N, C-alpha and C positions, 0 to 999 in steps of 0.2 A: 549605545554607541553604534552608529551605522557604518557598514563597509560596502564599497563599490556601488553606492547609490541605493542600496537596499534599505528598507525601513525596518528590517528585522533587527532586534536587539540581541547583542551577544550575551551568552550566558557565562563567558569566560570571566572569572573573578579578577578584579583589579589587584595587582600586587604593588603595594606602596613602595616608593623609593625611600630608603632610610638615609638620613643625612646627619652627620656629626657636627655639633655646634659646641664651641667652647665659650664659657662665660667667665671672663677674667676681670681683673682690677686689683686695686690695692687692698690692704687689710681693712676690713670693716666697712666696705662700700655698699654691701647689700647683695652679694652674689648668691649666697644661700637663700636669702629671702626671695630673690627673683626666681630661682629654680623651684622653690617650694610653691610659689604663688601660681605658677603656670603649668606645672607637671600634672598630667592626668592619672598618674600612678603615684602611690606613696613613694616619695623620693628617698633615695639612699643618701644618708648623711654620715659624715665621719667627723662629727663635732666633738670636741673635748672642752672641758671647763678650763678657763684661763686660771692659771695659778701664779703664785709669787715668782715662779721661775721665769715668767715672761716679763717681769718688771725690768726695765732697762734694756730689754731686747726688742719688744714690740712697741711701736709708736701708738700710744693710746690717745693722743691729742685729738679732741673733738668727739671721741667715742668712749669716753670714760665709763659709760654704763654697760659696755659690751662685756658679756660674761662667758661666752663660748667662742670657739674658733674652729674652722675647718682644718684638719690635719692631713687629709689625703685628697678627697674630692667630694663633690655633690653630684648626684646623677638623677636625671628625670627624663620624662618623655612627653611629647605633645604631638597630636595629629593635627596638622594644619588643614589638610583636606584629604579625601580618600587616596590621593596619589602621593602625598608627602608626609612622612613621619620624621620628626626631629628628635634626636637623642642629645640631651644636654649634659655637658660635663663642666661643672664648676670647679675652678682651680682654688687651691689654698692661696691666701694673700700674703703671708709672711715670707720674707726673703729666705729663711732657712728651709722652706719647703719647695723652693723653686726648681730643685732638681727633678721634680715630677712633671714640670710643664711640657717638656719635649714629648714625653710619652702621651700626655693628655691631648696635645695639639696634633699628634700624628694622624693623618687622614681626615682632618677637619675641613669641612666645606668653608667655614668662616668662623668669626668670633665676635662676641659682644664685649667691649671694654666698658665696664660700668664705672662711672666716676662720681665722686662727691666733691662739689665745688668748695667745700670747706677744707679739703685736703687734696688739691689738684696734683701736688707734687708726687703723690703716691701712684698716679696714673701713668707717669712717663715710662717706667720699666715695661708695663704691659703693652703700651703702644709701640715701643721700640722692639719688643719681642716679635710681634706680628708683622711689623714693617720689614724686619730683617729676613723673615721667612716667607715673605710675599703671600701671607694669608690675609684675604679680605676681612675687614672688620668695620663695625660701626661703633660709634661712641654713644652711650646712653647716659644721660645726666640724671642721676637718681635724686628726685626731689623729696628729701626728708621733710616730714611734716607738711608735705604738699606745697612747699615753697621753693621758688627758683630765684636766687639772688642775682643771677647773671644771665645775659642774653646768649643765644647760640653763637653769635659772632664773637662775643667776649671770650667764651669758652674755647672756640676754635683758635683765636689769637693766642690765648694763654697756653694751649697745648701744642701750638705750632704744627697742626696737621694739615694735610693737603685739602684744598677746597672740595675735592671730589669725595672725600670721606664723609658719609652721613653722620650728623650729630642730631640726636633727638632727645627730648625730655621724657621722663617716665616716672612712675611711682612703682617701685619693685614689689610693693605689697599687694598691688592690684593685678589680678589675672589678665584683664583686658589690656591694661597698659603694658604689661610684660609681653603679651602676645603681639602687640603692635611693633615692639622692638624686634621680635623674631621675624615677623613678616618683612619688615624693613631690611633686615640682614639678608634674608633669602632673595629678595628682589635685587638687592645690590650685588650679591655674589653671582646671581644669574647674569646680570649685566656685565660683570667683570669676565665671566667665562666666555660670553659671546665675543667680547672684545679680543680675547686671547686666541679664539678659534680662527684659523685661517679661512678666508672666504673660498 
């Protein structure tokens, strides 16, 4: 990096900016999978085995094979470039753990709302949560088994979100796909911050 027209390279180390990102969505949409796939460190997980106590409490429609669930949070980290490091906080999906969401969202730059088109109704509470707190978010449609049964326009209409909110498809199991979602979120939040900053 040159200063004042000099060709001399600075030896000053670059201190990366740390940004907090929340990964949210309904029960069983793939939040833990996304954090695991993209984290450059062994992710912190607070998963517990689903037991008979969850019968009649957790909606298992469409995810009958799910055996574990996040009871506190998932945590991971990814370096986007030498200047930007993202810290990822995955939320628990069940309603009975929602008391933790305010704490997890505090200080967040933005959020990813992960959705499963087989169970779109489980996405509404997450979208409402971030809209009410004016936290920028993008919607990532998780293609289970690599298939997408609906177009972006169909998803947008079904979720009734503003046309300015990015909606993208992803495969939460794939690192590069999950990383693309994070890059999209950072770009979107930077645009929103510029819009809010007085000229």
